[in-house]
C-alpha positions as CSV (number, residue, x, y, z in Angstrom):
1,M,21.0,13.7,-7.1
2,Y,19.5,13.4,-3.7
3,K,16.5,11.7,-1.5
4,V,15.6,14.6,1.4
5,N,14.0,12.5,3.9
6,I,11.6,14.9,5.5
7,K,10.5,13.7,9.3
8,N,8.7,17.4,10.1
9,K,7.4,20.2,9.9
10,D,9.8,22.3,10.7
11,D,11.7,20.3,7.6
12,Y,9.4,20.7,5.3
13,Y,8.9,24.5,6.1
14,T,12.8,25.0,6.3
15,I,12.5,23.1,3.0
16,I,9.5,24.8,1.3
17,N,10.8,28.4,2.2
18,Y,14.0,28.3,0.2
19,L,11.5,26.8,-2.1
20,F,9.5,29.9,-2.8
21,K,12.2,32.5,-1.9
22,I,14.7,30.6,-5.4
23,C,11.5,29.5,-7.4
24,D,9.5,31.5,-9.9
25,R,7.4,28.5,-10.7
26,F,6.0,24.8,-9.9
27,K,4.2,22.2,-11.2
28,V,2.1,19.7,-9.9
29,V,0.3,16.9,-11.7
30,N,-2.7,14.3,-9.6
31,M,-2.4,11.0,-12.2
32,Y,-6.0,10.6,-10.4
33,E,-8.1,13.2,-10.1
34,D,-10.5,12.1,-13.7
35,I,-11.0,8.5,-11.4
36,K,-15.1,9.0,-10.0
37,N,-15.2,7.9,-6.0
38,I,-11.1,8.8,-5.3
39,G,-12.1,11.9,-3.5
40,K,-11.6,15.2,-3.8
41,V,-8.1,16.9,-2.4
42,K,-8.7,20.2,-1.4
43,F,-4.9,21.8,-1.3
44,T,-4.7,20.7,-5.2
45,D,-8.8,22.5,-5.7
46,E,-7.8,25.1,-3.6
47,L,-4.2,25.7,-6.3
48,M,-6.8,26.0,-9.2
49,A,-7.3,30.0,-8.6
50,F,-3.7,30.4,-9.0
51,C,-2.8,28.2,-12.8
52,I,-0.7,29.8,-15.1
53,G,-1.2,27.0,-17.5
54,E,-1.6,23.4,-18.0
55,E,-1.5,20.6,-20.2
56,K,-1.2,16.6,-21.0
57,V,1.2,14.4,-20.4
58,K,2.4,12.0,-20.7
59,K,6.5,12.0,-18.4
60,W,7.7,14.3,-15.6
61,P,10.2,14.8,-13.3
62,G,10.4,11.4,-11.3
63,M,8.0,9.4,-13.2
64,V,9.1,8.5,-16.8
65,K,6.0,6.5,-18.6
66,A,2.5,7.5,-16.9
67,P,-1.2,7.6,-18.1
68,K,-2.0,9.7,-19.8
69,S,-2.6,13.4,-17.7
70,I,-2.7,16.9,-16.4
71,I,-0.2,19.0,-15.0
72,R,-0.4,22.7,-14.4
73,T,1.9,25.3,-13.5
74,Y,1.7,28.0,-10.5
75,L,3.5,30.8,-9.9
76,C,5.1,30.9,-6.7
77,N,4.2,33.5,-4.4
78,K,3.1,34.3,-1.4
79,K,-0.4,32.9,-1.5
80,T,0.3,29.7,-3.1
81,L,3.5,29.1,0.0
82,K,0.3,30.4,2.7
83,L,-1.9,27.0,0.6
84,F,1.4,24.6,1.3
85,K,2.0,25.2,4.2
86,E,-1.0,24.0,5.6
87,Y,0.6,21.7,5.6
88,K,3.0,19.1,7.5
89,K,4.9,17.5,4.3
90,F,4.2,17.0,1.0
91,F,2.6,13.5,1.2
92,E,-0.4,14.4,3.5
93,Y,-3.7,16.3,2.2
94,R,-7.4,16.7,2.6
95,V,-9.1,15.1,0.8
96,E,-12.9,15.1,0.7
97,D,-15.3,11.8,1.4
98,N,-18.5,11.4,1.0
99,T,-20.4,13.5,3.4
100,G,-18.2,16.5,1.7
101,Y,-16.2,16.6,4.7
102,Y,-12.0,16.7,4.6
103,D,-10.0,14.6,6.3
104,T,-5.9,15.3,6.7
105,F,-4.0,12.1,5.6
106,G,-1.8,10.9,2.8
107,C,-2.6,10.6,-0.5
108,N,-0.9,7.4,-1.1
109,G,1.1,9.2,-4.1
110,Q,-2.0,11.2,-5.8
111,I,0.2,14.2,-6.5
112,D,3.4,15.4,-7.9
113,I,5.6,18.4,-8.1
114,S,8.5,19.9,-9.4
115,F,9.5,23.1,-8.3
116,Y,11.6,24.9,-10.6
117,N,14.2,27.7,-11.7
118,N,14.0,28.8,-14.8
119,D,13.8,25.7,-16.9
120,A,15.8,24.3,-13.9
121,C,13.8,21.7,-11.5
122,V,14.9,22.6,-8.4
123,L,13.1,19.2,-6.6
124,Y,10.6,16.7,-7.3
125,T,8.2,14.8,-5.4
126,V,6.9,10.8,-6.4
127,G,3.8,10.5,-3.9
128,H,3.3,7.2,-4.2
129,E,6.7,6.7,-3.7
130,G,7.2,9.0,-0.5
131,L,10.4,10.5,-2.6
132,C,11.1,14.5,-2.2
133,I,14.0,14.1,-5.3
134,S,17.1,17.5,-5.3
135,G,20.5,18.0,-6.5
136,D,20.0,21.7,-6.1
137,I,23.8,23.1,-4.4
138,E,22.6,25.7,-2.0
139,L,19.3,23.3,-1.3
140,E,21.7,20.7,0.0
141,I,23.9,22.9,2.0
142,I,20.4,24.4,3.7
143,L,19.6,20.9,4.0
144,N,23.0,20.2,5.9
145,K,23.8,23.9,8.0
146,N,19.5,22.7,9.8
147,N,20.8,18.5,10.3
148,I,17.9,17.4,7.7
149,D,19.1,14.2,6.7
150,F,19.9,13.7,3.3
151,E,21.5,10.5,1.3
152,K,23.0,10.2,-2.2
153,W,20.4,9.0,-4.5
154,F,22.5,9.1,-8.4
């Protein structure tokens, strides 16, 4: 396993393009979506049209124990890839303020995302720690080839 250090938009696009090339689905959990006044996250709202399933869970990749949260599953396709490409990194999304205006800023750990090739988790994020973790050997080769910083994790 290794931690990927995404430093710019090009790093992010390289990784997201690879994930959408090899993965068939991804899962998103927004731990605080039921809390009032936190602000609606436009990214997760836009994804709802592509949701293929949901379940309540207390753990997911990168989170061993958490309050019961909804994890939603989506297909990797051109439309969902386009939504990911509206952003420069995994931890920055447009959030609605109390006037209905969407502003872009970090989500302070609201959202965790995991990408799957069949049932194997290829990469997952831990939003509250700003972590992006993978064990995929092909991704490691791409990171090296594109000079994207990563470090052995465990």
